[in-house]
Backbone bond lengths (Angstrom), bond angles and torsions (degrees), N, CA, C in turn:
res aa  C-N    CA-C-N  psi(-1)  N-CA   C-N-CA  omega(-1)  CA-C   N-CA-C  phi
1 M - - - 1.439 - - 1.517 108.69 -
2 F 1.340 116.94 138.22 1.455 121.86 178.64 1.514 110.85 -81.77
3 K 1.301 117.26 146.51 1.452 119.97 174.48 1.521 108.50 -98.88
4 A 1.320 116.75 151.94 1.458 121.12 -178.90 1.523 109.65 -66.58
5 V 1.321 115.26 139.61 1.457 120.61 178.17 1.525 107.55 -123.03
6 P 1.312 118.06 141.88 1.467 119.90 179.84 1.507 111.99 -68.45
7 A 1.332 117.20 146.76 1.455 122.27 176.70 1.518 109.79 -69.84
8 R 1.326 115.80 157.87 1.455 119.96 177.14 1.528 109.27 -69.65
9 P 1.319 118.12 123.79 1.447 119.61 -177.46 1.529 114.10 -72.18
10 T 1.324 118.73 -37.92 1.459 122.98 -179.43 1.516 108.82 -138.96
11 P 1.364 117.67 118.98 1.465 118.92 179.31 1.517 111.83 -57.51
12 G 1.331 115.41 140.15 1.452 121.61 178.00 1.499 115.44 90.16
13 L 1.342 118.67 -14.34 1.458 120.57 -178.98 1.515 113.03 -95.63
14 T 1.326 116.86 -19.84 1.463 120.98 178.79 1.518 108.57 -130.64
15 P 1.317 117.83 160.19 1.482 119.85 -179.67 1.544 111.18 -64.17
16 V 1.311 115.29 163.29 1.463 122.12 175.76 1.540 107.20 -77.69
17 R 1.299 116.45 129.36 1.463 121.37 176.20 1.531 106.60 -89.28
18 A 1.334 118.08 126.56 1.466 121.92 -176.06 1.519 110.48 -138.91
19 V 1.322 115.72 158.12 1.455 121.64 171.84 1.514 105.89 -101.19
20 Q 1.326 117.05 124.99 1.458 122.10 -175.95 1.525 109.41 -120.30
21 I 1.341 115.62 135.79 1.455 121.96 177.34 1.520 106.81 -110.83
22 T 1.337 117.35 115.32 1.469 120.62 -177.77 1.518 113.50 -117.85
23 R 1.325 116.65 -0.16 1.467 120.56 179.68 1.534 108.89 -155.50
24 F 1.334 116.01 163.99 1.456 120.53 178.99 1.517 111.07 -77.74
25 G 1.318 116.93 151.45 1.446 121.44 178.04 1.506 111.87 151.06
26 G 1.301 115.21 -168.60 1.461 122.45 179.77 1.528 110.24 -86.51
27 P 1.341 115.56 -159.93 1.467 120.25 -178.82 1.536 113.14 -58.68
28 E 1.300 117.43 -21.92 1.475 119.64 -178.65 1.525 113.23 -67.12
29 V 1.345 118.62 -14.82 1.456 120.44 179.76 1.532 112.49 -90.24
30 L 1.333 118.33 -0.87 1.452 122.16 176.66 1.521 108.33 -79.54
31 D 1.301 117.02 112.35 1.473 122.56 -178.14 1.515 110.33 -103.13
32 I 1.325 117.38 132.80 1.458 121.70 174.17 1.537 105.91 -89.75
33 V 1.346 114.86 121.09 1.465 120.60 -176.47 1.522 110.39 -129.33
34 D 1.308 117.08 158.43 1.457 122.92 172.56 1.509 107.95 -102.14
35 L 1.340 116.62 128.71 1.452 122.97 -179.01 1.533 109.05 -120.55
36 P 1.320 117.57 156.19 1.472 118.47 177.11 1.530 110.11 -68.17
37 D 1.341 116.48 154.04 1.457 119.95 176.95 1.513 109.79 -58.58
38 P 1.341 118.12 135.11 1.466 120.07 178.84 1.525 111.22 -72.15
39 T 1.319 116.41 154.11 1.439 122.38 177.10 1.520 108.03 -117.45
40 P 1.356 117.67 120.86 1.466 119.27 -179.87 1.533 111.52 -68.63
41 G 1.323 115.09 145.56 1.457 120.89 177.46 1.523 110.34 -90.78
42 E 1.307 116.01 -175.14 1.452 122.80 179.41 1.519 109.82 -59.07
43 G 1.337 117.18 127.82 1.467 121.64 178.54 1.524 114.29 77.53
44 Q 1.340 118.03 8.20 1.451 122.38 179.97 1.525 109.89 -109.92
45 K 1.328 115.38 158.28 1.463 121.07 178.37 1.534 108.11 -125.03
46 L 1.320 116.55 139.98 1.464 121.39 177.74 1.525 108.90 -96.96
47 C 1.325 117.68 124.98 1.467 123.08 -179.82 1.511 109.34 -113.38
48 D 1.318 116.83 141.36 1.468 121.91 177.08 1.517 108.30 -86.52
49 V 1.328 117.79 117.16 1.453 122.90 178.75 1.527 107.38 -109.61
50 S 1.329 115.47 116.18 1.464 118.80 -177.58 1.520 111.18 -91.64
51 T 1.332 118.42 -24.95 1.436 122.45 -178.80 1.532 109.39 -145.49
52 A 1.327 116.91 139.98 1.455 120.82 177.85 1.538 108.57 -142.72
53 G 1.306 117.18 157.51 1.455 121.29 -179.75 1.523 111.20 -101.09
54 L 1.306 115.25 157.78 1.456 122.96 178.79 1.510 106.67 -142.52
55 D 1.328 117.01 129.45 1.453 118.85 178.55 1.524 109.32 -125.84
56 F 1.323 115.47 -179.18 1.467 121.33 -174.79 1.525 112.71 -57.14
57 A 1.336 118.20 -39.16 1.465 120.69 -178.53 1.543 111.61 -62.18
58 D 1.321 116.89 -31.72 1.482 120.32 178.99 1.511 112.32 -63.00
59 T 1.314 118.70 -25.83 1.459 121.29 179.95 1.519 112.17 -74.41
60 H 1.345 116.83 -11.10 1.476 121.48 179.66 1.520 113.12 -105.63
61 H 1.322 117.08 2.14 1.445 120.48 -179.39 1.529 109.57 -79.33
62 P 1.326 117.56 125.37 1.480 119.10 -177.28 1.531 111.39 -66.17
63 R 1.300 115.13 146.76 1.469 121.32 177.48 1.523 108.95 -74.55
64 S 1.343 117.47 133.81 1.463 119.51 -179.95 1.498 111.22 -99.05
């Protein structure tokens, strides 16, 4: 079971909180990790996403 984590109060001051899948398995393989803020490349735009969904199919997507 996941524990509640506080939302980022100010973008850019704290790491990005993400769910990362690094191995096969059930919900227990979903790891909550802190990642550095992404940097957009040429012709790209950075969007602030406060909430995102995850479903069963996402657990089968290979890591790139």
